[in-house]
C-alpha positions as a Markdown table, in Angstrom:
| # | Residue | x | y | z |
|---|---|---|---|---|
| 1 | Met | 107.1 | 110.8 | 66.9 |
| 2 | Pro | 104.2 | 111.5 | 69.3 |
| 3 | Lys | 100.7 | 112.0 | 67.9 |
| 4 | Ile | 98.0 | 114.4 | 68.9 |
| 5 | Arg | 94.3 | 113.5 | 69.5 |
| 6 | Gly | 92.8 | 111.4 | 66.7 |
| 7 | Gly | 96.1 | 109.7 | 65.9 |
| 8 | Val | 97.3 | 112.7 | 63.8 |
| 9 | Pro | 101.1 | 113.1 | 63.8 |
| 10 | Ala | 102.4 | 116.0 | 65.9 |
| 11 | Pro | 102.6 | 119.1 | 63.7 |
| 12 | Ala | 105.9 | 120.5 | 62.5 |
| 13 | Trp | 105.8 | 123.5 | 64.8 |
| 14 | Met | 105.5 | 121.3 | 67.8 |
| 15 | Met | 108.4 | 119.0 | 66.8 |
| 16 | Glu | 110.6 | 122.1 | 66.1 |
| 17 | His | 110.5 | 122.7 | 69.9 |
| 18 | Thr | 112.1 | 119.3 | 70.6 |
| 19 | Asp | 115.6 | 120.7 | 70.5 |
| 20 | Arg | 114.5 | 123.7 | 72.5 |
| 21 | Asn | 113.3 | 121.6 | 75.4 |
| 22 | Met | 115.2 | 122.2 | 78.7 |
| 23 | His | 115.9 | 118.6 | 79.1 |
| 24 | Val | 117.3 | 118.3 | 75.5 |
| 25 | Val | 119.3 | 121.6 | 75.7 |
| 26 | Gly | 121.0 | 120.0 | 78.7 |
| 27 | Pro | 123.7 | 121.3 | 81.1 |
| 28 | Arg | 125.9 | 124.3 | 80.6 |
| 29 | Pro | 129.3 | 123.5 | 78.9 |
| 30 | Glu | 131.1 | 124.2 | 82.2 |
| 31 | Val | 129.0 | 121.5 | 83.9 |
| 32 | Leu | 129.7 | 119.0 | 81.1 |
| 33 | Glu | 133.4 | 119.7 | 81.4 |
| 34 | Ala | 133.3 | 119.2 | 85.1 |
| 35 | Trp | 131.7 | 115.8 | 84.7 |
| 36 | Arg | 134.2 | 114.9 | 82.0 |
| 37 | Leu | 137.1 | 115.8 | 84.3 |
| 38 | Ala | 135.5 | 113.6 | 87.0 |
| 39 | Asp | 135.4 | 110.7 | 84.5 |
| 40 | Leu | 131.6 | 110.6 | 84.7 |
| 41 | Glu | 129.6 | 109.0 | 81.8 |
| 42 | Leu | 126.5 | 110.8 | 80.5 |
| 43 | Pro | 123.3 | 108.7 | 80.8 |
| 44 | Asp | 121.4 | 107.4 | 77.9 |
| 45 | Leu | 118.1 | 109.1 | 78.5 |
| 46 | Ala | 116.2 | 107.1 | 75.9 |
| 47 | Thr | 117.2 | 103.9 | 77.7 |
| 48 | Ile | 116.1 | 105.4 | 81.0 |
| 49 | Arg | 112.7 | 106.4 | 79.6 |
| 50 | Arg | 112.0 | 103.0 | 78.1 |
| 51 | Tyr | 113.0 | 101.2 | 81.3 |
| 52 | Arg | 110.8 | 103.4 | 83.5 |
| 53 | Val | 107.7 | 102.9 | 81.4 |
| 54 | Glu | 108.2 | 99.2 | 81.3 |
| 55 | Arg | 108.6 | 99.2 | 85.1 |
| 56 | Ile | 105.2 | 100.8 | 85.4 |
| 57 | Arg | 103.6 | 98.5 | 82.9 |
| 58 | Ser | 105.0 | 95.5 | 84.7 |
| 59 | Glu | 103.4 | 96.6 | 87.9 |
| 60 | Leu | 100.1 | 97.0 | 86.2 |
| 61 | Arg | 100.2 | 93.6 | 84.5 |
| 62 | Gln | 101.2 | 91.9 | 87.8 |
| 63 | Arg | 98.0 | 93.4 | 89.4 |
| 64 | Asn | 95.7 | 93.0 | 86.4 |
| 65 | Val | 95.2 | 96.7 | 86.2 |
| 66 | Asp | 94.4 | 98.4 | 82.8 |
| 67 | Ala | 96.1 | 101.8 | 83.3 |
| 68 | Met | 97.9 | 104.1 | 85.7 |
| 69 | Leu | 96.7 | 107.7 | 86.0 |
| 70 | Leu | 99.4 | 110.1 | 87.2 |
| 71 | Tyr | 99.1 | 113.6 | 88.6 |
| 72 | Asp | 102.1 | 113.8 | 90.9 |
| 73 | Pro | 104.8 | 115.7 | 88.8 |
| 74 | Val | 107.5 | 113.4 | 90.1 |
| 75 | Asn | 105.6 | 110.3 | 88.9 |
| 76 | Ile | 104.8 | 112.1 | 85.6 |
| 77 | Arg | 108.5 | 112.8 | 85.2 |
| 78 | Tyr | 109.3 | 109.1 | 85.9 |
| 79 | Ala | 106.8 | 108.0 | 83.2 |
| 80 | Thr | 107.4 | 110.6 | 80.5 |
| 81 | Asp | 110.7 | 112.5 | 81.3 |
| 82 | Ser | 108.7 | 115.7 | 80.7 |
| 83 | Thr | 108.0 | 118.6 | 83.1 |
| 84 | Asn | 105.9 | 121.7 | 83.1 |
| 85 | Met | 106.1 | 124.0 | 86.2 |
| 86 | Ser | 106.7 | 121.0 | 88.5 |
| 87 | Ile | 106.2 | 122.8 | 91.8 |
| 88 | Trp | 103.1 | 124.7 | 90.7 |
| 89 | Thr | 101.5 | 121.6 | 89.2 |
| 90 | Ser | 102.2 | 119.7 | 92.4 |
| 91 | His | 99.3 | 121.6 | 94.0 |
| 92 | Asn | 97.3 | 122.4 | 90.9 |
| 93 | Ala | 95.7 | 119.4 | 89.2 |
| 94 | Val | 96.1 | 120.6 | 85.6 |
| 95 | Arg | 98.4 | 118.1 | 84.0 |
| 96 | Tyr | 98.3 | 114.3 | 84.0 |
| 97 | Ala | 99.6 | 111.2 | 82.2 |
| 98 | Leu | 97.8 | 107.9 | 81.4 |
| 99 | Val | 100.0 | 104.8 | 81.1 |
| 100 | Cys | 98.1 | 101.9 | 79.7 |
| 101 | Ala | 99.3 | 98.4 | 80.5 |
| 102 | Glu | 98.8 | 97.2 | 76.9 |
| 103 | Gly | 98.2 | 100.4 | 75.1 |
| 104 | Pro | 99.5 | 104.0 | 74.6 |
| 105 | Leu | 101.1 | 106.4 | 77.1 |
| 106 | Val | 99.0 | 109.6 | 76.7 |
| 107 | Met | 100.2 | 112.9 | 78.1 |
| 108 | Phe | 97.4 | 115.4 | 78.9 |
| 109 | Glu | 99.3 | 118.7 | 78.8 |
| 110 | Phe | 98.4 | 122.0 | 80.5 |
| 111 | Ser | 97.5 | 125.2 | 78.6 |
| 112 | Lys | 99.0 | 124.9 | 75.1 |
| 113 | Gly | 102.1 | 123.3 | 76.5 |
| 114 | Glu | 101.9 | 120.2 | 74.3 |
| 115 | Phe | 105.3 | 120.8 | 72.8 |
| 116 | Leu | 106.9 | 120.1 | 76.3 |
| 117 | Ser | 106.5 | 116.4 | 75.8 |
| 118 | Ala | 107.4 | 116.2 | 72.1 |
| 119 | His | 111.0 | 115.2 | 72.9 |
| 120 | Ser | 110.0 | 112.0 | 74.7 |
| 121 | Glu | 109.8 | 108.9 | 72.5 |
| 122 | Val | 107.8 | 107.0 | 75.1 |
| 123 | Val | 104.9 | 109.4 | 74.9 |
| 124 | Asp | 102.6 | 108.0 | 72.2 |
| 125 | Glu | 100.0 | 110.8 | 72.2 |
| 126 | Ile | 99.7 | 114.3 | 73.5 |
| 127 | Arg | 96.3 | 115.8 | 74.3 |
| 128 | Pro | 95.2 | 119.0 | 76.0 |
| 129 | Ala | 94.4 | 118.5 | 79.6 |
| 130 | Val | 90.9 | 119.1 | 81.1 |
| 131 | Ser | 91.1 | 120.7 | 84.5 |
| 132 | Phe | 88.1 | 120.4 | 86.9 |
| 133 | Met | 89.8 | 122.2 | 89.8 |
| 134 | Pro | 87.7 | 125.2 | 91.1 |
| 135 | Tyr | 90.4 | 127.6 | 90.0 |
| 136 | Tyr | 89.4 | 126.9 | 86.4 |
| 137 | Ala | 86.0 | 125.2 | 86.6 |
| 138 | Gly | 84.3 | 127.4 | 89.2 |
| 139 | Ser | 80.7 | 126.3 | 89.8 |
| 140 | Arg | 81.0 | 123.8 | 86.9 |
| 141 | Val | 83.4 | 121.4 | 88.7 |
| 142 | Tyr | 81.1 | 118.3 | 88.5 |
| 143 | Glu | 80.2 | 118.9 | 84.8 |
| 144 | Ile | 83.8 | 119.3 | 83.8 |
| 145 | Ala | 85.0 | 116.4 | 85.9 |
| 146 | Ala | 82.5 | 114.2 | 84.1 |
| 147 | Lys | 83.9 | 115.4 | 80.8 |
| 148 | Trp | 87.4 | 114.7 | 82.1 |
| 149 | Ala | 86.4 | 111.2 | 83.1 |
| 150 | Arg | 85.0 | 110.4 | 79.7 |
| 151 | Gly | 88.3 | 111.5 | 78.1 |
| 152 | Val | 90.3 | 109.1 | 80.3 |
| 153 | Thr | 87.9 | 106.1 | 80.2 |
| 154 | Glu | 87.5 | 106.2 | 76.4 |
| 155 | Ile | 91.2 | 105.5 | 76.1 |
| 156 | Val | 91.2 | 102.8 | 78.7 |
| 157 | Lys | 88.2 | 101.0 | 77.3 |
| 158 | Glu | 89.9 | 100.7 | 74.0 |
| 159 | His | 92.9 | 98.9 | 75.5 |
| 160 | Ala | 91.5 | 97.3 | 78.6 |
| 161 | Arg | 92.9 | 93.9 | 79.5 |
| 162 | Ser | 91.1 | 93.1 | 82.8 |
| 163 | Gly | 87.6 | 92.6 | 81.5 |
| 164 | Gly | 86.4 | 95.7 | 83.2 |
| 165 | Leu | 87.8 | 99.2 | 83.9 |
| 166 | Arg | 90.6 | 98.9 | 86.5 |
| 167 | Ile | 92.5 | 102.2 | 86.8 |
| 168 | Ala | 95.2 | 103.0 | 89.4 |
| 169 | Ala | 95.8 | 106.6 | 90.3 |
| 170 | Asp | 98.4 | 108.3 | 92.4 |
| 171 | Val | 97.1 | 111.6 | 93.9 |
| 172 | Leu | 93.7 | 112.1 | 92.3 |
| 173 | Pro | 91.5 | 114.9 | 93.7 |
| 174 | Leu | 88.2 | 113.8 | 95.2 |
| 175 | Asp | 86.1 | 115.3 | 92.4 |
| 176 | Gly | 88.0 | 113.1 | 90.0 |
| 177 | Val | 87.6 | 110.0 | 92.2 |
| 178 | Arg | 83.8 | 110.5 | 92.2 |
| 179 | Ala | 83.7 | 111.2 | 88.4 |
| 180 | Leu | 85.4 | 107.9 | 87.6 |
| 181 | Glu | 83.4 | 105.9 | 90.1 |
| 182 | Ala | 80.2 | 107.4 | 88.5 |
| 183 | Val | 81.2 | 105.7 | 85.2 |
| 184 | Glu | 81.9 | 102.4 | 87.1 |
| 185 | Val | 85.7 | 102.5 | 87.1 |
| 186 | Asp | 87.3 | 100.1 | 89.6 |
| 187 | Leu | 89.6 | 102.7 | 91.0 |
| 188 | Leu | 92.8 | 101.7 | 92.9 |
| 189 | Ser | 95.4 | 103.5 | 94.8 |
| 190 | Gly | 98.5 | 103.6 | 92.6 |
| 191 | Met | 101.1 | 105.2 | 94.9 |
| 192 | Ala | 102.4 | 101.8 | 96.1 |
| 193 | Phe | 102.6 | 100.7 | 92.4 |
| 194 | Met | 104.7 | 103.7 | 91.6 |
| 195 | Glu | 107.0 | 103.3 | 94.6 |
| 196 | Asp | 107.6 | 99.7 | 93.7 |
| 197 | Ala | 108.3 | 100.7 | 90.1 |
| 198 | Arg | 110.8 | 103.4 | 91.1 |
| 199 | Met | 112.6 | 101.3 | 93.6 |
| 200 | Val | 115.1 | 99.5 | 91.4 |
| 201 | Lys | 117.4 | 101.7 | 89.3 |
| 202 | His | 118.7 | 100.9 | 85.8 |
| 203 | Pro | 122.5 | 101.3 | 85.4 |
| 204 | Glu | 121.8 | 104.3 | 83.1 |
| 205 | Glu | 119.8 | 105.9 | 86.0 |
| 206 | Ile | 122.8 | 105.4 | 88.2 |
| 207 | Lys | 125.0 | 107.2 | 85.7 |
| 208 | Ala | 122.5 | 110.1 | 85.9 |
| 209 | Met | 122.6 | 109.9 | 89.7 |
| 210 | Arg | 126.4 | 110.1 | 89.7 |
| 211 | Cys | 126.2 | 113.3 | 87.6 |
| 212 | Ala | 123.6 | 114.7 | 89.9 |
| 213 | Val | 125.7 | 113.9 | 93.0 |
| 214 | His | 128.7 | 115.6 | 91.4 |
| 215 | Ala | 126.5 | 118.7 | 90.6 |
| 216 | Cys | 125.1 | 118.8 | 94.1 |
| 217 | Gln | 128.6 | 118.6 | 95.7 |
| 218 | Arg | 129.8 | 121.5 | 93.5 |
| 219 | Ser | 126.9 | 123.5 | 94.9 |
| 220 | Ile | 127.9 | 122.6 | 98.4 |
| 221 | Asp | 131.4 | 123.8 | 97.5 |
| 222 | Asp | 129.9 | 127.1 | 96.4 |
| 223 | Met | 128.0 | 127.4 | 99.7 |
| 224 | Arg | 131.1 | 126.5 | 101.7 |
| 225 | Ala | 133.0 | 129.3 | 100.0 |
| 226 | Ile | 130.9 | 131.9 | 101.7 |
| 227 | Phe | 130.6 | 130.0 | 105.0 |
| 228 | Glu | 132.3 | 132.3 | 107.6 |
| 229 | Pro | 131.2 | 134.1 | 110.8 |
| 230 | Gly | 128.6 | 136.7 | 110.1 |
| 231 | Val | 126.9 | 135.0 | 107.2 |
| 232 | Thr | 123.2 | 134.4 | 107.6 |
| 233 | Glu | 121.5 | 131.0 | 107.3 |
| 234 | Val | 119.4 | 132.2 | 104.4 |
| 235 | Glu | 122.4 | 133.6 | 102.5 |
| 236 | Leu | 124.0 | 130.1 | 102.7 |
| 237 | Trp | 120.7 | 128.5 | 101.5 |
| 238 | Ala | 120.4 | 131.1 | 98.7 |
| 239 | Glu | 123.9 | 130.2 | 97.4 |
| 240 | Leu | 123.0 | 126.5 | 97.4 |
| 241 | Gln | 119.9 | 127.2 | 95.4 |
| 242 | Arg | 121.7 | 129.5 | 93.0 |
| 243 | Ser | 124.4 | 126.9 | 92.4 |
| 244 | Asn | 121.9 | 124.1 | 91.9 |
| 245 | Phe | 120.2 | 125.9 | 89.1 |
| 246 | Leu | 123.6 | 126.6 | 87.4 |
| 247 | Asn | 124.6 | 123.0 | 87.7 |
| 248 | Phe | 121.5 | 121.7 | 85.8 |
| 249 | Gly | 119.4 | 121.2 | 88.9 |
| 250 | Glu | 115.7 | 121.9 | 89.1 |
| 251 | Trp | 114.6 | 122.8 | 92.7 |
| 252 | Ile | 115.2 | 122.0 | 96.4 |
| 253 | Glu | 112.4 | 120.3 | 98.3 |
| 254 | Thr | 113.0 | 122.0 | 101.6 |
| 255 | Arg | 115.0 | 124.8 | 103.3 |
| 256 | Leu | 116.6 | 122.7 | 106.1 |
| 257 | Leu | 119.6 | 124.6 | 107.3 |
| 258 | Ala | 120.1 | 125.8 | 110.8 |
| 259 | Ser | 122.8 | 126.9 | 113.2 |
| 260 | Gly | 123.6 | 127.1 | 116.8 |
| 261 | Gln | 120.8 | 126.2 | 119.2 |
| 262 | Arg | 118.4 | 126.0 | 116.2 |
| 263 | Thr | 120.1 | 122.8 | 115.2 |
| 264 | Asn | 118.5 | 120.8 | 118.0 |
| 265 | Pro | 115.8 | 119.4 | 117.6 |
| 266 | Trp | 116.0 | 119.2 | 113.8 |
| 267 | Tyr | 113.7 | 120.8 | 111.3 |
| 268 | His | 114.2 | 124.5 | 111.8 |
| 269 | Glu | 114.2 | 126.2 | 108.4 |
| 270 | Ala | 116.8 | 128.6 | 107.1 |
| 271 | Ser | 116.3 | 132.0 | 108.6 |
| 272 | Ser | 117.9 | 135.4 | 108.8 |
| 273 | Lys | 119.9 | 134.3 | 111.9 |
| 274 | Val | 123.6 | 135.2 | 111.7 |
| 275 | Val | 125.9 | 132.2 | 112.1 |
| 276 | Glu | 128.5 | 133.0 | 114.7 |
| 277 | Ala | 132.0 | 131.7 | 115.2 |
| 278 | Gly | 132.1 | 128.4 | 117.2 |
| 279 | Glu | 128.6 | 127.4 | 116.2 |
| 280 | Ile | 127.5 | 124.3 | 114.4 |
| 281 | Met | 125.7 | 124.8 | 111.1 |
| 282 | Ala | 123.8 | 121.8 | 109.7 |
| 283 | Phe | 122.0 | 121.3 | 106.4 |
| 284 | Asp | 120.1 | 118.7 | 104.4 |
| 285 | Thr | 120.3 | 119.2 | 100.6 |
| 286 | Asp | 117.0 | 117.6 | 99.6 |
| 287 | Met | 118.1 | 118.7 | 96.1 |
| 288 | Ile | 116.4 | 117.8 | 92.9 |
| 289 | Ser | 119.6 | 118.0 | 90.9 |
| 290 | Ala | 120.7 | 117.2 | 87.4 |
| 291 | Tyr | 118.3 | 115.0 | 85.3 |
| 292 | Gly | 115.6 | 115.5 | 88.0 |
| 293 | Ile | 117.5 | 113.1 | 90.3 |
| 294 | Cys | 117.3 | 113.7 | 94.1 |
| 295 | Val | 120.5 | 114.1 | 96.0 |
| 296 | Asp | 119.7 | 113.9 | 99.6 |
| 297 | Met | 122.8 | 114.4 | 101.8 |
| 298 | Ser | 123.4 | 116.1 | 105.1 |
| 299 | Arg | 126.5 | 117.7 | 106.6 |
| 300 | Ser | 127.4 | 119.7 | 109.7 |
| 301 | Trp | 130.1 | 122.3 | 109.8 |
| 302 | Leu | 131.8 | 124.2 | 112.6 |
| 303 | Cys | 131.8 | 127.9 | 111.9 |
| 304 | Gly | 135.1 | 129.7 | 112.0 |
| 305 | Gly | 137.4 | 126.7 | 112.1 |
| 306 | Gly | 139.2 | 125.4 | 115.2 |
| 307 | Gln | 138.2 | 122.5 | 117.3 |
| 308 | Pro | 134.7 | 121.6 | 118.5 |
| 309 | Asn | 133.9 | 121.9 | 122.2 |
| 310 | Pro | 133.4 | 118.7 | 124.1 |
| 311 | Ala | 129.6 | 118.7 | 123.7 |
| 312 | Gln | 129.9 | 119.3 | 120.0 |
| 313 | Ala | 132.5 | 116.6 | 119.6 |
| 314 | Asp | 130.3 | 114.1 | 121.5 |
| 315 | Val | 127.2 | 114.5 | 119.4 |
| 316 | Tyr | 129.3 | 114.6 | 116.2 |
| 317 | Gly | 131.1 | 111.3 | 117.1 |
| 318 | Arg | 127.8 | 109.6 | 117.9 |
| 319 | Ala | 126.4 | 110.7 | 114.5 |
| 320 | Val | 129.4 | 109.5 | 112.6 |
| 321 | Asp | 129.2 | 106.2 | 114.4 |
| 322 | Met | 125.6 | 105.8 | 113.4 |
| 323 | Ile | 126.4 | 106.4 | 109.7 |
| 324 | Asp | 129.5 | 104.1 | 109.7 |
| 325 | Arg | 127.7 | 101.2 | 111.4 |
| 326 | Asn | 124.4 | 101.4 | 109.6 |
| 327 | Ile | 125.6 | 101.7 | 106.0 |
| 328 | Pro | 127.1 | 98.1 | 105.9 |
| 329 | Leu | 123.6 | 96.7 | 106.8 |
| 330 | Phe | 122.2 | 97.6 | 103.4 |
| 331 | Val | 123.2 | 94.6 | 101.3 |
| 332 | Ala | 121.1 | 92.7 | 98.7 |
| 333 | Gly | 118.9 | 90.2 | 100.5 |
| 334 | Ala | 118.7 | 92.0 | 103.8 |
| 335 | Thr | 115.3 | 92.5 | 105.2 |
| 336 | Leu | 114.1 | 95.7 | 106.7 |
| 337 | Arg | 113.4 | 93.8 | 109.9 |
| 338 | Asp | 117.0 | 92.6 | 110.0 |
| 339 | Ile | 118.3 | 96.1 | 109.4 |
| 340 | Thr | 116.0 | 97.5 | 112.1 |
| 341 | Asp | 117.1 | 94.9 | 114.6 |
| 342 | Lys | 120.8 | 95.5 | 113.9 |
| 343 | Ala | 120.7 | 99.3 | 113.5 |
| 344 | Thr | 122.8 | 101.6 | 115.7 |
| 345 | Tyr | 121.2 | 104.8 | 117.1 |
| 346 | Gln | 121.0 | 106.8 | 120.2 |
| 347 | Ser | 118.6 | 106.3 | 123.1 |
| 348 | Pro | 115.3 | 108.0 | 122.2 |
| 349 | Glu | 114.9 | 108.8 | 125.9 |
| 350 | Ala | 118.1 | 110.8 | 126.1 |
| 351 | Phe | 118.5 | 112.1 | 122.5 |
| 352 | Asn | 116.5 | 113.8 | 119.8 |
| 353 | Gly | 116.7 | 111.7 | 116.6 |
| 354 | Tyr | 115.6 | 111.9 | 113.0 |
| 355 | Thr | 112.3 | 110.7 | 111.6 |
| 356 | Val | 113.8 | 107.6 | 110.0 |
| 357 | Leu | 117.1 | 105.7 | 110.1 |
| 358 | Ala | 117.1 | 105.4 | 106.3 |
| 359 | His | 114.9 | 105.8 | 103.2 |
| 360 | Gly | 115.0 | 105.2 | 99.5 |
| 361 | Val | 115.7 | 107.9 | 97.0 |
| 362 | Gly | 115.5 | 108.4 | 93.2 |
| 363 | Leu | 113.6 | 111.3 | 91.7 |
| 364 | Ala | 112.6 | 112.2 | 95.3 |
| 365 | Asp | 112.6 | 110.6 | 98.7 |
| 366 | Glu | 111.2 | 107.2 | 98.0 |
| 367 | Tyr | 110.2 | 103.8 | 99.5 |
| 368 | Pro | 111.2 | 102.2 | 101.8 |
| 369 | Ser | 111.7 | 103.8 | 105.2 |
| 370 | Val | 113.4 | 102.2 | 108.1 |
| 371 | Phe | 112.4 | 103.2 | 111.7 |
| 372 | Ile | 113.9 | 102.6 | 115.1 |
| 373 | Arg | 113.0 | 99.4 | 116.9 |
| 374 | Glu | 110.8 | 101.2 | 119.4 |
| 375 | Ser | 108.5 | 102.2 | 116.5 |
| 376 | Trp | 108.3 | 98.8 | 114.8 |
| 377 | Asp | 104.9 | 97.8 | 116.2 |
| 378 | Glu | 103.4 | 101.1 | 115.3 |
| 379 | Thr | 105.0 | 102.0 | 111.9 |
| 380 | Gly | 107.4 | 99.2 | 110.9 |
| 381 | Phe | 107.0 | 97.0 | 107.8 |
| 382 | Asp | 109.2 | 94.4 | 106.1 |
| 383 | Asp | 110.6 | 94.1 | 102.6 |
| 384 | Val | 113.9 | 93.0 | 101.0 |
| 385 | Ile | 116.8 | 95.1 | 99.8 |
| 386 | Glu | 117.7 | 94.5 | 96.2 |
| 387 | Val | 120.6 | 95.4 | 93.9 |
| 388 | Gly | 119.9 | 98.7 | 92.3 |
| 389 | Asn | 118.2 | 100.2 | 95.3 |
| 390 | Val | 119.5 | 103.6 | 96.4 |
| 391 | Ile | 119.2 | 104.3 | 100.1 |
| 392 | Cys | 119.9 | 107.4 | 102.2 |
| 393 | Val | 121.3 | 106.5 | 105.6 |
| 394 | Glu | 120.4 | 109.2 | 108.2 |
| 395 | Ala | 121.7 | 110.4 | 111.5 |
| 396 | Phe | 120.6 | 113.2 | 113.7 |
| 397 | Val | 122.0 | 113.4 | 117.2 |
| 398 | Gly | 121.1 | 116.1 | 119.7 |
| 399 | Arg | 120.7 | 115.8 | 123.5 |
| 400 | Lys | 117.2 | 116.3 | 124.8 |
| 401 | Ser | 118.8 | 118.2 | 127.7 |
| 402 | Gly | 119.9 | 120.9 | 125.2 |
| 403 | Gly | 122.9 | 121.9 | 123.2 |
| 404 | Glu | 123.5 | 121.8 | 119.5 |
| 405 | Gly | 122.7 | 118.9 | 117.2 |
| 406 | Ile | 124.5 | 117.1 | 114.3 |
| 407 | Lys | 122.9 | 116.1 | 111.0 |
| 408 | Leu | 124.6 | 113.7 | 108.7 |
| 409 | Glu | 123.3 | 111.6 | 105.7 |
| 410 | Gln | 124.9 | 109.5 | 103.0 |
| 411 | Gln | 123.4 | 108.3 | 99.7 |
| 412 | Val | 124.2 | 104.7 | 99.1 |
| 413 | Leu | 123.9 | 102.4 | 96.1 |
| 414 | Val | 123.2 | 98.7 | 96.8 |
| 415 | Thr | 125.5 | 96.7 | 94.5 |
| 416 | Glu | 126.2 | 93.0 | 94.1 |
| 417 | Ser | 129.4 | 93.5 | 96.1 |
| 418 | Gly | 127.8 | 95.6 | 98.9 |
| 419 | Pro | 126.8 | 99.2 | 99.5 |
| 420 | Glu | 128.7 | 101.9 | 97.6 |
| 421 | Ile | 128.6 | 105.5 | 99.1 |
| 422 | Leu | 127.7 | 107.9 | 96.2 |
| 423 | Thr | 128.0 | 111.1 | 98.3 |
| 424 | Asp | 131.7 | 111.2 | 98.9 |
| 425 | Tyr | 131.8 | 114.8 | 100.2 |
| 426 | Ser | 133.8 | 115.0 | 103.5 |
| 427 | Met | 131.8 | 114.5 | 106.7 |
| 428 | Ala | 134.4 | 116.5 | 108.7 |
| 429 | Leu | 133.2 | 119.3 | 110.9 |
| 430 | Ser | 135.8 | 121.7 | 109.7 |
């Protein structure tokens, strides 16, 4: 049972909300039945929570850091399995978590929302958050930031292991940085710590991911059911969003869906354009699906059925070839440099491509990223692929001379016996 400030057990009214929490209420019965019919196992969320906290603490201990201060809602979710208006709090610094390497995990909750973390057994203490953002603090930003810093450091001082005050933070506003430095905190960037912690998934996380993939692919089915000439891009995207919510999803990070000439180059967002017969429609889910797991898969469809024209067939074949050739490169022990050197992709002089050839994924797009060889000197870095990594292998192919483009993407689990494709939805054009 979590405690509130002063070590007092959480009051009964707060604990009564445990069973009312969105994450405890869980999916609709129809979703659970669909997972049962697909022979999917439900994840043990308590095991996931304990594993994730230990991953963070291990990173801290390795670097002799006393605590991790988290503001990014995705990192807070990883550490606590609790949420509170995740999109809004991603750009409003009103909610944060403190993970001590050798002490408590304290959740500082926004605006009387302390009950939102009562379900999580890894949260040791819940306190009200102090917000120094101008929206709430006005002209008293520096005064309130100093109060905030005292609240954070009093906990860290009690449990410090480094001999000083070494705190890592992920996305801390500048006023917070200055307030901590004013009380002689050795402040470190914690984003790399968190990316490293999130990189290797526990088997129970993979169970959650399999459920999330299934939920995402059901949503794609619902979108496909209305895919016909005359539908607008935004109607398709709205159906994907609607179905994601119904399938225990949480939000979608982007609105990447385009048709016809808007498919090349990539990154046009869903618009009111009508999709016409014979056009390519391409989309990237970027979906925060069941259990907060990101399912990042891309498909391209030919509107109205029939056969693609020669230009469409050419870019589609090239994209499929990229996916098929690059997935086998992601095996345990492979280095990012090896993968880059062996990767298949189209000439960047003749073709528009995607930003990366591959990237990690978990609760969101994650470390690492793999770039084309031509970018190695400018942006490349090396690391080693491990069992338990989940990688999204990307392909976008569109000729620079014009015409439509094809976007494909597969989410792949690195296992001891090789890469396993998790997103088994057909890559066929029609």
